[in-house]
Phi, psi and omega in degrees: 000325172300318182295324180303306189289329183256310189296321186277356176303336182301334182280342176299312174286328178301312182295322181294311176301318176296326173298314186268348171260006171073044172297170169304138189296327177292315173306314179299319179295313183292317178295325177286332174295310177291336175282343171286328187298314178290322180306312174302321178290325174293324174295326172291320181294316177295331178289319176303322185287321180294331181297325180301329184260011183241348183092154194299308185293314175296322177294328174294321180294319182295319185293314179296325185284311173297336182293329176273352189296325169304312183290323180297323179297322178302304180298328176288324175302320179295313175309308178306321179302318174294326177287326175288331188232094180302333177304323187263000185305308182300317178290324182289325180289326175288331174288322171301323175290314176300322178295316171308303180303319182292322182292323175294312185301311191296318188283314182281342186247302181287313183285312181290322174304312185293321180298302185294326179296305187285326176297321179286325179292333178271326189244356186070224179288139173246156181234156186204165181288119181306313193298312175294325172294326182288320180296314182290334182279324176297309172313316182290322169300314180296322186294316178299321173297319177296333179274334183281322181304304176304324178294315180294313180285329184304317184292324174288327181292321189290330182292338183249331185204104186287327178303324183289343181288325183287318180297317182302318188288324171305308183298321174289323174300325180294312185296324177298321177291326178295315176298321180287323174299323184290324182290330172294316176305317177291325179297314181285332179265353182284107183270358180286352184069173175206167176294322178302318178299315185293330184273337167294316179298320172308311180290333171294325178291332182287340182247032185293333185255048179268212182281151176288163181301320177312311181300308186297319175286325172306305176304325177288330180277328172296314184295324183293316183296318184285333183283326170310306185305299186297332179291314174307316183292321180296308181304319180289346182264350191298310183301314176300324178297307182304319179289322180283325182262348180068026174266164189264158168305327182295319181297314181301311189281334183272322181262302195280308187296309184299331180291318188294307183291335185247012190298316173303316173299316183299317181295319180301310177305325183283322187295319179289333175291320177300324180282004177077019164262066182299323175302316178292322180293324177294317175304319179291313177295308173293325181290321177285334176285322178298319182292324183297317186279321191257347173236308181297315175299310175296328177295331170292321177305308189288325183296316180302323181292314182294332177275350179088024177226083185302129181238123180267161177273031188259108176261146182290169185287337184286326179283323178294325179292318179294321178297304181306305182301322185293308181299315178299317179295317181299310178306319178293323177287327181285331192284341184273354173081013176207159182218165176209163188309325189293318185297320181301316178298328176301309186301312179293330174291327177300308184296322180292319179298314187293319183297320179299313185298321182279337174295318183271356175296128182304152177278000000 
């Protein structure tokens, strides 16, 4: 982790120089991606330090929220690029929606799969609370329904009234954020406690001699500024890279961008699984997916309106099939309260198949 936070920082100035000195778009894109990785890791560290001062419940929410901040910034920059350049609007909006899909797939298939695989290889069968996993699984299925219904009905509505599709998306976005808010209220009002809370408290105790609040906030502000800068460079290189390499925006949005934006959170989820804290690992992967689907996606709908680049919740059939399949298999694995390395391998196989499908999808 230290190598990630320190060693890869060299790519930040390289990406900046490449942008303004006219380096190859592919080189600029790659260095911008590598530059975001350590910045996201530093953001994760600063968030953990802040959590020391907030307690386990608020700390867990803070970790989940800021864990998705890097990707949220990337998608906001993409929306802004579409607003400033109407010729790029469609491709940027598709990139944003693909990134939403990719984040959910990456969390419930790649990261959860890798966590279960490595944790199972080290500890055999691992156990976690069925109640908390059941709530998250149900919420995840609800989240996919909330994304799928506008997509299925939207095409029929659009054929009659295009403006109605936007109103429909806004209405669904309001309901999604309301449900996410209710889930937060439930988390804070649940007096029964959970293994997740205990494990978050344990993590906080290990950071008891951490940074003061002022330092943590300062690092967050500085890192956020640089992530915005790197995101602008990355998004600016997308179209030339797509043209030069012949890959689709779908593949970039579904596979590459979520990996770059969520790398710090992904590493933490795998690490705690290897420590046999499967409950916390599951909460990180499923909780992050829920936040992307029920908070980040609706937030982007409203952000698009403010920027003059309306974004609808209309996903294509490839994204919907992938989301439905991924959520179903993840929910089935999470509901029985135990996991083993074979279940992790199964999740990874599904992710690899989906990744190959989007790689070969025509541009």
